[in-house]
C-alpha positions in Angstrom: 0.0 0.0 0.0 2.9 2.4 0.7 4.1 2.6 -3.0 0.4 3.2 -4.1 0.0 6.0 -1.5 3.2 7.5 -2.7 2.0 7.5 -6.3 -1.3 9.1 -5.3 0.4 11.8 -3.3 2.6 12.7 -6.2 -0.4 12.7 -8.6 -2.2 15.1 -6.2 0.8 17.4 -5.9 1.3 17.5 -9.7 -2.4 18.1 -10.3 -2.3 21.0 -7.8 0.6 22.6 -9.4 -1.1 22.3 -12.8 -4.2 23.9 -11.3 -2.4 26.7 -9.7 -0.4 27.4 -13.0 -3.7 27.4 -15.0 -5.3 29.7 -12.4 -2.4 32.0 -12.7 -2.5 32.1 -16.5 -6.3 32.9 -16.3 -5.8 35.6 -13.9 -3.2 37.2 -16.2 -5.4 36.8 -19.2 -8.3 38.7 -17.4 -6.2 41.5 -16.1 -7.6 44.6 -17.8 -5.9 47.7 -19.1 -6.8 51.1 -17.8 -8.8 51.9 -21.1 -10.7 48.6 -20.7 -11.5 49.4 -17.2 -12.7 52.8 -18.1 -14.8 51.3 -21.0 -16.4 48.6 -18.8 -17.2 51.2 -16.1 -19.3 52.8 -18.6 -21.1 49.6 -19.8 -18.8 48.5 -22.7 -19.5 44.8 -21.9 -23.0 45.4 -23.0 -22.2 47.1 -26.4 -22.2 43.7 -28.1 -26.1 43.7 -27.6 -26.6 47.1 -29.0 -28.5 47.2 -32.3 -29.6 50.9 -32.5 -28.5 54.2 -31.0 -30.5 57.5 -31.2 -29.4 60.8 -29.6 -29.5 64.5 -30.3 -26.4 66.7 -29.9 -26.8 70.3 -29.2 -25.0 73.1 -27.4 -26.8 75.7 -25.3 -25.2 79.0 -24.7 -26.6 81.4 -22.1 -30.3 81.7 -22.8 -29.9 80.4 -26.4 -30.9 76.8 -26.9 -29.1 75.0 -29.5 -31.2 73.4 -32.4 -28.9 70.4 -32.5 -28.3 67.4 -34.7 -30.4 64.2 -34.2 -28.8 60.8 -35.1 -30.0 57.3 -35.6 -27.0 54.8 -35.8 -27.1 51.1 -36.5 -23.7 50.0 -35.3 -23.9 46.5 -36.6 -24.5 47.6 -40.0 -22.7 51.0 -39.6 -25.5 52.8 -41.1 -26.4 56.3 -40.0 -29.4 58.8 -40.4 -29.0 62.4 -39.6 -31.7 65.1 -39.1 -30.5 68.6 -38.7 -33.0 71.5 -39.5 -34.1 70.9 -43.0 -31.2 68.5 -43.8 -31.8 64.8 -43.7 -29.2 62.3 -44.7 -29.1 58.6 -44.7 -25.9 56.8 -45.5 -23.6 53.8 -44.9 -20.2 54.4 -43.4 -18.9 51.6 -45.5 -19.4 53.7 -48.6 -18.6 57.4 -47.9 -17.8 58.6 -51.5 -21.4 60.2 -51.9 -21.8 61.5 -48.5 -21.0 65.2 -47.7 -17.9 65.2 -45.7 -19.3 67.7 -43.2 -22.1 65.3 -42.4 -19.9 62.3 -41.5 -17.4 64.6 -39.7 -20.3 65.8 -37.6 -21.3 62.2 -36.9 -17.9 61.2 -35.9 -17.7 64.4 -33.5 -21.1 63.8 -32.0 -20.5 60.1 -31.5 -17.2 60.8 -29.9 -18.9 63.0 -27.2 -21.3 60.3 -26.4 -19.1 57.3 -26.5 -15.5 58.6 -25.7 -15.1 55.8 -23.0 -15.5 53.2 -25.8 -13.4 55.2 -28.3 -10.5 54.6 -26.0 -10.9 50.9 -26.9 -12.0 51.3 -30.5 -9.5 53.6 -31.8 -6.6 51.2 -32.3 -4.3 53.8 -34.1 -4.3 56.1 -31.2 -1.6 56.2 -28.6 -2.7 55.9 -24.8 -0.3 57.4 -22.2 0.4 55.9 -18.8 -2.0 57.1 -16.0 -0.9 59.7 -13.6 -2.4 61.6 -10.8 -3.1 65.2 -11.6 -5.4 68.3 -10.7 -8.5 68.2 -12.9 -8.9 71.6 -14.8 -12.4 72.5 -13.7 -13.1 70.9 -10.2 -9.3 71.3 -9.3 -9.5 67.9 -7.4 -6.9 65.2 -7.8 -7.8 62.6 -10.3 -6.2 60.0 -12.5 -5.4 61.1 -16.1 -4.6 59.4 -19.3 -4.1 61.1 -22.6 -5.2 59.8 -26.0 -3.2 61.1 -28.9 -4.2 60.6 -32.6 -1.8 60.1 -35.5 -0.6 63.2 -37.4 -2.2 61.8 -40.5 -5.6 60.3 -41.2 -8.9 60.8 -39.8 -10.8 64.1 -39.0 -8.7 65.0 -36.0 -5.1 64.3 -37.1 -2.6 64.9 -34.3 -5.1 66.0 -31.7 -5.1 65.0 -28.1 -7.6 64.5 -25.2 -6.7 64.4 -21.6 -9.2 62.1 -19.8 -9.8 62.6 -16.1 -11.5 59.8 -14.3 -12.3 58.9 -10.7 -11.6 55.8 -8.5 -14.5 54.1 -10.2 -13.0 54.7 -13.6 -15.9 57.0 -14.5 -14.9 60.0 -16.7 -15.5 63.2 -14.9 -13.6 65.8 -17.1 -11.7 66.1 -20.3 -9.5 68.7 -22.0 -9.1 68.7 -25.8 -5.8 69.9 -27.1 -5.8 70.7 -30.9 -2.7 69.4 -32.7 -1.3 68.2 -29.3 -0.7 71.8 -28.2 0.5 72.4 -24.6 -2.7 74.6 -23.8 -6.2 73.1 -23.7 -8.5 74.4 -26.6 -11.6 73.1 -24.5 -12.0 71.9 -20.9 -15.5 70.6 -19.7 -17.2 68.3 -17.4 -18.9 64.8 -17.9 -21.9 64.8 -15.6 -25.6 63.9 -15.3 -24.8 60.3 -16.2 -27.7 58.1 -17.3 -28.1 54.4 -17.8 -29.5 53.2 -21.1 -29.8 49.3 -21.2 -26.5 49.1 -19.3 -24.7 51.9 -21.4 -23.8 54.8 -19.2 -23.7 58.2 -20.9 -22.8 61.6 -19.6 -25.6 63.9 -20.9 -24.2 67.2 -19.8 -20.8 68.7 -20.5 -20.2 72.1 -19.0 -17.4 74.6 -19.1 -15.8 76.3 -16.1 -17.1 79.8 -17.1 -20.3 81.0 -18.5 -23.6 79.3 -19.2 -22.4 76.8 -21.8 -23.6 73.2 -22.0 -23.0 70.6 -24.6 -25.9 68.2 -24.0 -27.1 65.0 -25.4 -30.8 64.3 -25.3 -33.5 62.0 -26.7 -31.2 59.1 -26.0 -32.3 55.6 -26.9 -30.3 52.5 -26.9 -32.0 49.4 -28.3 -30.5 46.0 -27.7 -31.1 42.4 -29.0 
């Protein structure tokens, strides 16, 4: 019985080591990057179920309400419908030859405001900096910050940079846009009034530090499978 007991003991120890090794590999595979943590905090894991997105993008200045642009986007087909004043445009982003450039540029801009947490994952050509603790430009509180920098060629915003400020829960609270990666920010504003749409969290208000200025997203609908 002694040899059999020894064999069983060795087998148990070997199996245990293999199990620990497998667990370690799994844990490493599951370790998320900062951008993945930010995206997931805003509901990115639910994006795979999204079939349609609707929202209106507008900027209110003082007492003047912006007319805005309304969008319907079918992400799985990458087709877009825009309504802005008397202009109505429907197109596929797979074929942009016949689409006015200002329309698709507007879509990319407005979509970016709505889904910047996801753009951090989607935009594979952009460079993401290491996170660091800094003072946020508007609240003047200490937050973690990463910078997303776009290549100098290609796209609608070549060479531009965005400083993303987020809290301990990886929720974006402020950002600064730096045109052409300039040292000074061209625009800084808040991300506030978050609302949950079928698991997708969107900041519906973006305010500057000074003046009654609010870039807002309204009429939001997220349809899922």
